[in-house]
C-alpha positions in Angstrom: 0.1 -0.2 -0.2 1.3 3.1 -1.0 1.9 6.1 1.8 1.9 9.7 0.9 4.9 11.6 0.4 4.1 14.7 2.4 1.7 14.9 5.6 -1.6 16.7 5.0 -1.5 20.0 6.3 -4.0 20.6 9.2 -5.6 23.3 7.2 -6.0 21.0 4.1 -7.4 18.5 6.3 -10.1 20.8 8.0 -11.0 22.4 4.6 -11.8 18.7 3.3 -14.1 18.2 6.4 -16.0 21.2 6.5 -18.5 19.4 4.9 -19.4 16.8 7.2 -21.8 18.6 9.2 -25.0 17.7 10.3 -28.3 19.4 8.8 -31.2 20.2 10.8 -34.5 18.3 9.3 -37.2 19.4 7.6 -40.5 20.0 9.2 -43.9 20.5 8.1 -47.0 22.0 10.3 -49.6 19.1 10.8 -52.9 20.5 9.4 -55.0 19.0 12.2 -53.1 19.4 15.3 -50.6 22.5 13.9 -47.6 20.7 15.8 -43.7 20.5 13.7 -43.9 16.7 12.2 -41.5 15.3 9.5 -42.8 15.1 6.0 -44.3 11.9 4.3 -44.8 10.4 8.0 -47.8 9.1 9.6 -48.8 11.7 12.8 -48.1 10.4 16.0 -50.8 12.2 17.6 -53.8 11.8 15.3 -52.5 8.5 13.1 -53.5 10.1 10.2 -51.7 10.5 6.8 -52.6 13.1 4.0 -56.7 12.9 6.0 -56.8 9.1 6.3 -56.9 7.1 9.4 -53.5 4.4 8.9 -53.1 3.4 12.8 -55.0 3.4 15.7 -53.5 5.4 18.5 -53.8 4.9 22.1 -55.5 8.0 24.0 -52.8 8.3 26.9 -54.6 9.3 30.3 
């Protein structure tokens, strides 16, 4: 296996690694509850997706 001729400097290494950052998730407003939820997911509160009941959700006491 080949080894590099020169050591990679701190600046070059950090320039390459600047793109390894986290991105914040996209959130949309749920029309029934007004809560922020991930798009294209079943609402955890109502159990609905695009106006259709998909999952039966237990009501908390």
